[in-house]
Structure formats: C-alpha cells, structure tokens
C-alpha positions in Angstrom: -94.4 58.8 93.7 -91.2 60.5 91.7 -87.9 60.7 93.1 -87.1 63.9 94.7 -84.4 66.5 93.8 -81.4 64.6 94.9 -78.9 67.3 94.0 -80.3 69.5 96.5 -80.2 67.5 99.6 -78.4 68.2 102.8 -76.5 65.1 102.5 -74.7 66.8 99.5 -74.1 70.0 100.9 -70.5 70.0 101.3 -70.0 69.0 97.6 -73.0 71.7 96.3 -71.7 74.8 98.2 -75.2 76.5 98.3 -76.4 75.0 94.9 -77.9 72.2 93.9 -75.7 69.6 91.8 -77.1 69.4 88.2 -76.1 66.1 87.4 -77.9 64.6 90.3 -80.9 66.4 89.5 -80.9 65.4 86.0 -80.4 61.8 86.9 -83.7 62.2 89.2 -85.4 63.9 86.4 -84.6 61.2 84.0 -85.9 58.3 85.9 -89.0 60.5 86.7 -89.8 61.2 83.2 -89.6 57.7 82.5 -91.6 56.7 85.7 -94.3 59.1 84.5 -94.3 57.7 80.9 -95.2 54.3 82.6 -98.4 55.3 83.5 -99.8 55.6 80.2 -97.9 52.1 79.2 -99.5 50.4 82.3 -102.9 51.7 81.4 -102.9 50.1 77.9 -101.8 46.8 79.6 -103.8 47.0 82.4 -107.0 48.8 81.1 -109.0 48.5 84.6 -106.4 49.7 86.6 -105.7 53.4 87.3 -102.5 54.8 88.4 -101.6 58.4 89.6 -98.0 59.8 89.2 -97.4 62.4 91.9 -94.3 64.5 91.2 -92.7 65.2 94.4 -89.5 66.3 92.5 -91.4 69.3 91.1 -93.2 70.1 94.4 -89.9 70.0 96.5 -88.0 71.8 93.8 -90.6 74.7 93.9 -90.2 74.8 97.6 -86.3 75.0 97.5 -86.5 77.7 94.9 -88.5 80.2 97.3 -88.8 78.7 100.5 -90.3 81.6 102.5 -93.3 81.7 99.8 -94.1 78.2 100.9 -93.6 79.0 104.7 -90.2 77.5 104.9 -87.2 79.5 106.5 -84.2 76.5 105.4 -83.9 74.5 102.4 -80.3 73.9 102.8 -79.8 72.4 106.1 -81.1 69.4 107.7 -83.2 69.7 110.9 -81.1 67.2 113.0 -77.6 66.8 113.5 -76.3 64.3 111.0 -73.7 61.6 111.4 -71.0 63.0 109.1 -70.0 60.7 106.4 -66.3 60.3 107.5 -67.5 58.6 110.6 -67.9 55.0 111.3 -71.6 54.1 109.8 -72.0 57.7 109.0 -73.6 58.7 105.4 -74.7 62.1 106.0 -78.0 60.9 105.5 -79.2 59.9 109.3 -79.5 62.2 112.5 -76.8 61.7 115.2 -78.2 59.9 118.1 -78.5 62.4 121.0 -77.8 65.1 118.5 -79.3 68.4 118.3 -82.3 69.1 116.4 -84.0 72.4 115.2 -86.4 74.2 117.1 -89.1 74.7 114.5 -89.4 71.5 112.4 -91.7 73.3 110.2 -89.1 75.8 109.1 -86.9 73.3 107.3 -87.2 71.6 104.2 -85.6 68.7 105.4 -85.3 66.7 108.6 -82.3 64.7 108.0 -79.7 64.4 105.1 -82.2 62.9 102.6 -85.9 63.2 103.8 -88.3 66.2 103.6 -89.7 67.3 106.8 -93.6 66.3 108.0 -94.5 70.1 106.7 -93.0 69.4 103.0 -94.9 66.1 103.3 -98.0 67.6 104.1 -97.6 70.3 101.0 -96.9 66.9 98.8 -100.2 65.1 100.0 -102.3 68.2 99.5 -100.9 68.7 96.3 -101.5 64.9 95.5 -105.0 65.2 96.6 -106.0 68.4 95.2 -103.9 69.8 92.1 -104.9 69.8 88.8 -101.6 70.5 87.4 -100.6 67.6 85.4 -96.8 68.7 86.2 -97.6 67.9 89.6 -100.1 65.0 89.4 -100.6 62.7 86.4 -103.2 62.0 84.8 -105.5 62.7 87.5 -105.1 63.8 91.2 -106.0 61.2 94.1 -109.3 63.1 94.6 -110.4 62.5 91.2 -108.9 58.8 91.3 -111.1 58.2 94.1 -114.2 59.1 92.2 -113.2 57.0 89.4 
C-alpha cells in the first residue's frame, strides 16, 4: 500500500490555501516509486512469494482532482472538527473529543486531518481487487493474486 497524497490532506489546509503542497506530494511519490520497484526486487529474492502494490496515492489523488465524478462533495475538509495544532496535544490530525462531525461521511474524502473516509477506502479496496491498471495495482490485482 502506497503513502497517500500528504500534500492534499486537511491537516495542511492552512498552509495549502485550497491547493495541494507539491513538495509533500513529490516526497510521497518518491517513496511510492521506490516501494513499487521493491516488488520486482523482492520477487527475485523470494521467487515463491507474490506481492501486490496498491497505489492508494493515485486513487485518492484522482478523487481529489474531480471529487464529484467519484461521488464526493468535499475533498478539502475533514469530516470531523479537528484539534488545532496550536492546542495542547493538537496536531491537526485527530478529531476533537465531542466535536462536530459532518452529516454525510460519504460526501467527504477525509474523515480526520489525515485519513480517508470509509467511502474512499471502499474505492481503494475495490480497485485493489478489480483494477487491471498497473498504475493502480502492480503487478496484478488482489483477485488475480488469489488465483495464483
């Protein structure tokens, strides 16, 4: 599983002003490219093993670029009220205890300041199982893996 597009998460909203932070996404992409290349290296070292790389970065990034086409209304905000990073133990990631939550979690891409909602995770899992695009799953999807 790849690292998600960190430059687009609500936790960095104050810094990004409605746009993704390119440097954070470049770092995630660099890591993900290295992780994907390890699939082939590991196969050579462990020929009886089969691994799958799921590119959640691409899947989430595609949703963020055009949320309405994937059934989402909000790709910028967290579904829950976040503990601000300027408060004690606040990081901008976690939901505030007793804080407000959105009425329809399926409409948001992110639940808290970092993590995707269940609706996004369902899309990731569906693509992991059924996609034939090697930009989303490599070298095979999970369904194909189960048949090996």
